[in-house]
C-alpha positions in Angstrom: 151.1 115.2 115.3 149.2 113.9 118.3 146.0 115.7 119.3 146.5 118.2 122.1 144.2 120.1 124.4 144.2 123.8 124.2 142.1 124.4 127.3 141.5 122.5 130.6 138.9 119.8 130.0 135.7 120.0 131.9 135.2 116.2 131.8 137.6 113.3 131.2 136.7 109.7 130.3 139.0 106.9 131.4 138.7 103.4 130.2 139.8 101.5 133.2 141.6 98.1 133.6 139.8 94.8 133.8 141.6 93.4 136.9 140.9 94.5 140.4 144.5 95.2 141.4 145.1 97.2 138.2 142.1 99.3 138.9 143.4 100.1 142.4 146.7 101.2 140.9 144.9 103.3 138.3 144.0 105.6 141.1 147.5 107.0 140.7 146.4 108.4 137.3 143.1 109.8 138.7 145.1 111.6 141.4 147.5 113.1 138.8 144.5 114.2 136.7 142.9 115.8 139.7 146.1 117.6 140.5 146.3 119.0 137.0 142.6 119.8 136.6 141.1 120.4 140.0 137.7 121.3 138.7 137.4 118.5 136.0 135.0 115.7 136.3 136.6 112.2 135.9 134.4 109.3 134.9 135.7 105.8 134.5 134.4 103.0 132.3 134.8 99.8 134.3 133.6 96.2 134.2 131.0 95.3 136.7 133.4 93.5 139.1 135.7 96.6 139.4 133.1 99.3 139.7 132.7 99.1 143.5 136.3 100.2 143.9 135.6 103.5 142.2 133.0 104.5 144.8 135.9 104.4 147.3 138.0 106.8 145.1 137.3 110.5 145.8 138.7 111.6 142.5 136.1 109.7 140.5 132.7 111.4 139.8 131.0 108.3 138.2 131.8 104.7 137.5 130.2 103.9 134.1 129.2 100.4 133.3 131.3 98.5 130.7 129.0 95.5 130.4 131.3 93.1 128.6 133.1 90.0 129.9 136.8 89.3 129.4 137.4 88.7 125.7 134.0 90.0 124.5 134.4 92.0 121.3 130.7 93.0 120.6 131.6 95.8 118.3 128.1 97.0 117.7 127.4 97.4 121.4 130.7 99.2 122.1 129.9 101.6 119.2 126.4 102.2 120.7 127.8 102.8 124.1 130.3 105.3 122.6 127.5 107.1 120.7 125.6 107.6 123.9 128.6 109.4 125.4 129.1 111.9 122.6 129.5 115.5 123.5 130.3 114.8 127.2 134.1 114.6 127.3 137.1 116.5 125.9 139.8 114.0 126.8 140.0 110.3 127.3 142.7 107.9 128.6 142.6 104.2 127.6 144.5 102.1 130.1 144.2 98.6 128.6 146.3 97.9 125.5 143.6 96.1 123.5 142.0 97.3 120.3 138.5 96.8 121.7 139.2 99.0 124.8 139.8 102.0 122.4 136.5 101.6 120.6 134.2 103.5 123.0 136.2 106.8 123.2 136.5 106.7 119.4 132.8 106.1 118.9 132.1 108.8 121.5 134.2 111.2 119.3 136.3 112.4 122.3 138.6 115.0 120.7 141.8 113.7 122.5 142.2 109.9 123.0 145.5 109.0 124.8 147.0 105.5 125.3 150.0 103.4 124.9 150.5 101.8 121.5 148.8 98.4 121.5 146.8 96.2 119.1 146.6 98.2 115.9 145.0 101.3 117.5 146.1 104.0 115.2 143.1 106.1 114.4 141.2 104.9 117.4 143.7 106.7 119.5 145.0 110.0 118.3 147.6 110.6 121.0 149.5 107.3 120.8 152.5 106.9 123.1 155.3 104.4 122.5 156.0 102.5 125.8 159.6 102.1 126.8 159.3 99.3 129.4 162.8 99.9 130.8 162.1 103.6 131.3 158.7 102.9 133.0 159.3 99.7 134.9 156.3 100.1 137.2 152.7 99.9 136.2 151.8 103.1 138.2 154.5 105.0 136.3 152.9 103.9 133.0 149.5 105.1 134.2 150.7 108.5 135.5 152.9 109.1 132.4 149.8 109.1 130.2 148.7 112.3 132.0 152.0 114.0 131.4 153.4 115.5 128.2 155.1 112.9 126.0 158.8 112.7 126.9 158.3 114.3 130.4 160.7 113.0 133.1 159.7 109.7 134.5 157.8 110.2 137.8 159.4 108.4 140.8 157.4 106.7 143.4 157.9 109.7 145.7 156.2 111.9 143.1 153.2 109.6 142.6 150.2 109.7 144.9 149.7 106.1 146.1 146.3 104.5 145.9 144.2 105.5 148.9 140.8 104.0 149.1 138.4 105.7 151.5 135.9 103.9 153.7 133.3 105.6 155.9 132.6 104.5 159.4 129.0 103.8 158.4 129.8 101.5 155.6 132.4 99.6 157.7 130.0 99.2 160.6 127.3 98.2 158.2 129.4 95.5 156.6 130.4 94.2 160.0 126.8 94.0 161.2 125.8 92.2 158.0 128.3 89.4 158.8 127.9 89.5 162.6 131.5 90.5 163.1 133.1 92.4 166.0 136.5 93.8 166.9 136.7 92.2 170.4 139.9 90.6 169.3 142.5 92.1 166.9 141.8 91.0 163.3 144.2 89.5 160.9 142.9 89.4 157.3 144.1 86.5 155.2 143.8 86.6 151.4 144.9 83.2 150.3 143.5 83.2 146.7 144.8 84.5 143.5 142.7 84.9 140.3 145.8 84.6 138.1 146.5 80.9 139.0 147.9 78.4 141.5 151.5 79.6 141.0 150.7 82.7 143.0 149.0 80.9 145.9 151.0 80.2 149.1 149.9 76.8 150.5 146.9 76.5 152.7 148.8 74.8 155.6 151.2 77.8 155.7 148.3 80.2 156.0 146.9 78.0 158.7 150.1 78.2 160.7 150.0 82.0 160.5 146.4 82.0 161.6 147.1 79.6 164.5 149.9 81.8 165.7 147.7 85.0 165.6 144.8 83.4 167.3 146.8 81.9 170.1 148.1 85.3 170.9 144.6 86.7 171.4 143.5 87.6 167.8 140.9 86.5 165.3 141.2 85.8 161.6 138.9 86.8 158.7 139.6 85.0 155.5 138.8 87.0 152.3 138.3 86.0 148.7 135.9 85.1 145.9 133.6 82.1 145.7 136.5 80.2 144.0 138.6 80.8 147.2 136.0 79.4 149.6 137.4 75.8 149.5 140.9 77.1 150.2 139.5 79.1 153.2 137.7 76.1 154.5 140.9 74.0 154.4 142.7 76.7 156.4 140.0 76.8 159.1 139.9 73.0 159.1 143.6 72.8 159.9 143.3 75.0 163.0 143.8 73.2 166.3 142.8 73.5 170.0 139.6 75.4 169.3 141.3 78.1 167.3 138.7 77.6 164.6 136.2 79.4 166.8 138.1 82.6 166.1 138.3 82.2 162.3 135.6 83.5 159.9 135.4 82.5 156.2 134.2 85.6 154.3 135.4 84.2 150.9 132.5 83.9 148.6 130.2 85.5 151.2 130.8 89.2 150.6 130.4 91.7 147.8 133.6 93.6 146.8 132.3 96.7 148.6 132.0 94.7 151.8 135.4 93.1 151.4 136.9 96.6 151.0 135.1 97.9 154.1 136.0 94.8 156.2 139.6 94.9 155.2 139.7 98.4 156.5 138.9 97.1 159.9 141.8 94.7 160.1 144.9 95.2 162.2 147.1 93.6 159.5 146.8 91.5 156.3 148.6 88.6 154.8 148.0 88.2 151.1 149.2 86.5 147.9 150.0 88.8 145.0 146.4 89.6 144.2 143.8 92.3 143.8 143.0 92.1 147.5 146.7 92.7 148.2 146.5 96.0 146.4 143.2 96.9 148.2 144.8 96.2 151.6 147.8 98.4 150.7 145.5 101.2 149.5 143.6 101.0 152.8 147.0 101.6 154.5 146.8 98.3 156.4 150.1 96.8 157.6 150.6 94.1 154.9 152.7 91.1 154.4 152.7 90.3 150.6 153.8 86.8 149.7 155.3 86.4 146.2 156.1 83.2 144.3 155.8 83.1 140.5 155.5 86.9 140.1 157.7 89.8 141.1 157.1 93.0 143.1 159.3 94.8 140.5 156.3 95.6 138.3 153.2 95.9 140.5 154.4 96.2 144.1 151.8 97.0 146.8 152.2 100.7 147.6 151.9 101.4 151.3 153.9 102.8 154.3 153.9 99.5 156.2 154.4 96.7 153.6 156.7 93.7 153.9 157.3 91.7 150.7 158.2 88.1 151.5 159.7 85.9 148.8 162.4 83.3 148.3 163.8 84.5 145.0 164.7 81.1 143.8 166.6 80.8 140.5 163.5 79.6 138.7 161.4 82.6 139.9 159.8 84.8 138.8 158.5 82.8 135.9 155.2 84.6 135.6 153.3 81.4 134.8 149.9 80.5 136.0 151.1 77.0 137.0 154.6 76.0 138.0 156.3 74.8 134.8 158.6 72.6 136.9 155.7 71.1 138.8 157.1 71.6 142.3 156.0 75.2 143.3 159.1 75.4 145.5 159.0 79.2 145.4 155.9 79.1 147.7 156.0 75.7 149.3 159.5 76.3 150.7 158.6 79.7 152.0 158.1 79.0 155.8 155.3 80.5 157.9 157.8 81.9 160.4 159.1 84.2 157.7 155.6 85.7 157.4 155.0 85.6 161.2 158.2 87.5 161.9 157.4 90.1 159.3 153.9 90.5 160.8 155.5 91.0 164.2 157.8 93.8 162.9 154.9 95.6 161.2 152.3 95.6 164.0 154.7 95.7 167.0 152.6 95.9 170.2 149.5 97.4 168.5 
């Protein structure tokens, strides 16, 4: 018999995902928990690079540091972290499927520890759910289902509160001042990177064509990403012609994640690969064109009211590989800029 709660918990511990986009989508679980337990505190264990997102989620009381890199086991330190949390929580939810992710709630002796069956986690979890991937095709359905009784009807997208990051005027204005930015011209945000690998990256010259079109019509372009994406951003700016580069700003590698969130909230629209920034833009309710190549919107689509998914849907895609196994990357190279430009025009209209 799985462990069950007899009373409403006063505090819940969630072990959050390690990827930025997944953490954005995890807000669907936090919203469901807040709906069920309006007075309950929700704390989230998160790696350093994801914690800034949690400060933009009103459901979360505290983002607790999970000071481990990808792949780090460090059993003793995880046990010590769990011991430091004993007595604080009545329920926990473990979103990653790894064994190590379940160690902290177990060591914290949280009475009810819920998660999908993963790497030999019996005992570490005492409310183990068996995942039917066909029944729960979307990641957000899998997150929300953990907060529901086992066997409950599968929640549809219309029943799930979509991610909804909140940005204050002060933080937005502060981020703009820090980077000497203004809104004199409408801003198009470009997110040309993808942490997963090159098979998710639309070519730089295609992004440059979109940027050129936007700037020639009176706009400006801000290019977002991590330090790894800075060379890509520089190539995009370098390809701009007729002085258009004066209206393009490379923010990749120059902002914190908090600043990137705040600055994305100031854009009129965003064009992005399938990436964490794509999910952030959708959660900020920005008009968004999402470019897909090796992956599919069938599992982790951007959830927003004004989202256009652009993809070719070639016979060889989605392959879900980090690098094109056929060596040609046609699913992205053959996707023309006008397809994105047209989608942008439909989304923003005459704004």
